[in-house]
C-alpha positions in Angstrom: 0.2 0.0 0.0 3.0 2.4 0.7 4.2 2.0 -2.9 0.9 2.8 -4.3 0.3 5.8 -2.1 3.8 7.2 -2.7 2.9 7.0 -6.5 -0.4 8.7 -6.0 1.2 11.4 -3.9 3.9 12.2 -6.4 1.4 11.8 -9.6 -1.1 14.1 -8.1 1.3 16.5 -6.7 2.9 17.2 -10.0 -0.6 17.4 -11.7 -1.8 19.8 -9.3 0.7 22.4 -10.3 -1.1 23.5 -13.6 -4.1 24.2 -11.5 -2.5 27.2 -10.1 -1.4 29.3 -13.0 0.4 31.7 -10.9 2.7 28.8 -9.2 3.3 27.0 -12.7 4.1 30.4 -14.3 6.5 31.1 -11.2 8.3 27.7 -11.8 8.6 28.3 -15.4 10.0 31.8 -15.1 12.6 30.6 -12.5 13.5 27.3 -14.2 12.6 27.7 -17.8 9.8 26.1 -19.9 11.9 23.1 -20.9 13.1 22.3 -17.6 9.5 22.7 -16.3 8.1 20.2 -19.0 10.9 17.8 -18.3 10.3 17.8 -14.6 6.6 17.3 -15.2 7.1 14.5 -17.5 9.7 12.7 -15.4 7.8 13.0 -12.2 4.5 12.1 -13.9 6.2 9.0 -15.3 7.7 8.0 -11.9 4.4 8.5 -10.1 2.6 6.4 -12.6 5.3 3.6 -12.6 4.8 3.5 -8.8 1.2 3.5 -8.9 1.1 0.6 -11.4 3.7 -1.4 -9.5 2.1 -0.7 -6.1 -1.3 -1.6 -7.3 -0.2 -4.8 -8.9 1.7 -5.8 -5.8 -1.4 -5.5 -3.8 -3.4 -7.7 -6.1 -0.8 -10.3 -5.5 -0.7 -9.9 -1.9 -4.3 -10.0 -0.6 -3.2 -10.2 3.0 -2.0 -6.7 2.6 -5.1 -5.5 0.6 -8.3 -6.0 2.7 -11.5 -6.5 0.8 -14.0 -3.8 2.0 -17.0 -5.3 0.0 -17.5 -8.2 -2.5 -19.0 -6.6 -5.8 -21.7 -8.7 -7.5 -20.5 -10.5 -10.6 -22.6 -8.3 -12.8 -20.6 -5.2 -11.8 -18.0 -6.4 -14.3 -20.2 -6.1 -17.2 -21.0 -2.5 -16.0 -17.4 -1.9 -16.0 -16.9 -3.4 -19.5 -19.7 -1.2 -20.9 -18.4 2.1 -19.1 -15.0 1.4 -20.4 -15.8 1.7 -24.0 -16.8 5.4 -23.9 -13.9 6.0 -21.5 -11.4 4.7 -23.8 -13.0 6.6 -26.9 -12.7 9.8 -24.6 -9.2 9.2 -23.9 -8.4 9.0 -27.6 -10.4 12.0 -28.3 -8.3 14.1 -26.2 -5.4 13.7 -28.8 -7.4 13.7 -32.1 -9.2 16.7 -33.4 -12.9 15.7 -33.6 -16.4 16.7 -33.2 -16.4 14.6 -30.2 -13.7 16.5 -28.5 -15.3 19.8 -29.5 -18.6 18.9 -27.9 -17.1 17.2 -24.7 -14.6 20.0 -24.4 -12.2 18.0 -22.1 -12.6 14.4 -23.2 -9.4 13.2 -21.0 -11.0 14.3 -17.7 -14.5 13.0 -18.8 -12.6 9.7 -19.8 -10.9 9.8 -16.5 -13.9 10.0 -14.4 -15.6 7.4 -16.3 -12.7 5.1 -16.1 -12.4 5.6 -12.2 -16.1 5.2 -11.5 -16.2 2.0 -13.6 -13.4 0.4 -11.8 -14.8 1.4 -8.1 -18.1 -0.4 -9.2 -16.5 -3.7 -9.6 -13.6 -3.6 -7.2 -14.0 -3.6 -3.3 -10.5 -3.8 -2.2 -8.8 -1.2 -0.1 -6.1 -0.6 -2.9 -8.8 -0.1 -5.6 -10.6 2.2 -3.5 -7.5 4.4 -2.9 -6.6 4.1 -6.5 -9.8 4.7 -8.4 -11.4 6.9 -5.6 -8.4 9.3 -5.9 -8.5 9.5 -9.6 -12.1 10.1 -9.5 -11.7 13.0 -7.0 -8.9 14.5 -8.9 -10.9 14.4 -12.2 -13.8 16.2 -10.6 -11.6 18.8 -9.1 -9.5 19.4 -12.2 -12.7 19.7 -14.2 -13.7 22.5 -12.1 -10.2 23.9 -12.4 -10.0 23.9 -16.2 -13.3 25.5 -16.4 -12.2 28.5 -13.8 -8.9 28.7 -15.7 -10.5 28.5 -19.3 -7.8 25.8 -20.1 -8.1 24.2 -23.6 -6.3 21.0 -23.3 -3.5 19.6 -25.3 -5.0 20.3 -28.7 -5.7 24.0 -27.8 -8.8 25.3 -29.8 -8.5 23.1 -32.9 -11.8 21.8 -33.9 -12.4 18.4 -35.9 -14.9 16.8 -38.2 -16.5 13.7 -39.2 -13.1 12.2 -40.3 -11.8 12.9 -36.9 -14.6 11.3 -35.2 -14.3 8.0 -37.2 -10.6 7.9 -36.3 -11.3 8.6 -32.6 -14.0 5.7 -32.5 -11.8 3.4 -34.6 -8.9 3.7 -32.4 -11.0 3.6 -29.3 -12.5 0.3 -30.3 -9.1 -1.2 -31.2 -7.6 -0.3 -28.1 -10.7 -1.3 -26.0 -10.8 -4.7 -27.8 -7.1 -5.1 -27.0 -7.4 -4.4 -23.2 -10.6 -6.5 -22.9 -9.1 -9.5 -24.4 -5.6 -9.7 -22.7 -4.0 -6.4 -23.1 -5.2 -5.1 -19.6 -3.6 -8.3 -17.8 -0.5 -7.9 -19.9 -0.1 -4.1 -19.1 -1.5 -4.0 -15.7 -1.2 -7.6 -14.4 -4.9 -7.9 -13.5 -7.3 -9.9 -15.8 -10.6 -8.2 -16.8 -12.2 -11.5 -16.5 -13.7 -11.3 -20.1 -15.7 -13.3 -21.1 -17.4 -14.0 -17.9 -18.4 -17.6 -17.0 -22.0 -18.1 -17.9 
């Protein structure tokens, strides 16, 4: 649990910096834009790596990861269903499309959906810490970007129907990969798909 919590602290600490433009701009003025971006990328990667490693270790050591509640089997199907739009929204954050234009901040929308989907079907303490903290951060950051009028990684670029097709197509491919073995290969935890009848 310590490794997971350390990863979450590092990851969220660095991601809270942009929510305070004055603080962020002060760092950029002091150290330069390139140094700021490099530090942001490195600390984000370190935090994410610790999160994945810590969560994976907890799943392998149930004695250190108490189960707070046992989700019914049908909750897995709810998670599978919610993850399809979540992944499409993740892709939409980086591809100009009408989906991105309508949603405005698809990365944050996808993040909240991803976290909620996983909270529904996981009742252990590690999952509550991981997905609960990401859901809380997603809500906080969505309020923050609205207040700051932040535009996201693509700026003000709008998309068209071709962009929508690319977003949905890539989202479906990624979803299929994760659902049928990719999730276990990358995260170390099986999705349980397909479920036993």
